[in-house]
N, C-alpha and C positions, 0 to 999 in steps of 0.2 A: 752487452755493450760496455765499453770501457768508460770509466769516469775520468775526465780530464779537466783540470783546473789550471788556468793561466793567470799568473800574477804579473801585472803590468803597471806602467805609469806613463804619463804624457811625455813627449819629446824623448822617447826611447826607441831609436831605430831598430835595434835587435828585436824588441817586442813586436814591432810592425812586421818584421820579416817572419817571425814565428806565426803570427796571426794569418799572414798571407799563405804560408806553407800549409797550415792546418786547413784553411779554406780551400786551397788548391786540391788537396787530397780528400776533401769532403769529410773532414773529421770534426765532429761536434765537440765543443768545449765551453766551459763557463769561464768568463773573464772577470777578474777582480782588479780594479784600479786602486792600488795601495796608496795613492796620493789623496783619494777621496774617501776611502773605506778603512776606517781605523781598525775595525775588527779583522779585516783581511790582512792589513799590515801586521797586526799582532800575531795572527795565525802564521803568516809567512816567516816572521822572525823567530817565534818561539817554537811552534810545532814543526815547521819545515826546516828550521835552522838555516834560513837563507836571508841575506842582507842585500841582494841585488835583483834587478829584473832584467830579463824575464826569469821567472821561476815557474816551473811546470811540474804538476803532480799528475802522473798517469797511474791510476789505481793507488798503489802504495809506494811507487817508485818516484823519486824526486830528481829533477834536473835543475841544477842551480846555474844560472847564467845562460849564455847563448851557446848551444851545442846541437845543431841540426842533425849531426850524425848520430848522436845518442838518441834523439827523438825519433829519427827514422828507424833505428834498431828496435827501440821500445815498442813502436807502433807497427813493426814489420812492413815498412814501406820501402820501396826501392829495390 
């Protein structure tokens, strides 16, 4: 099973679209709200080198920003 981390924040329409996409395809993920979780925010900016949401880590691959096509490809959906 793949490890999927989704870094989000409130009032982020692309974050909601990614969550709906993952739920629609029955893909399990762990969500981190970077507005409330300082350690997740630090991990996103330092380890993942991302400064925007949504940021998605699938195993060791990182998708920075909203890119459903890249996510579909990485998850072999579609």
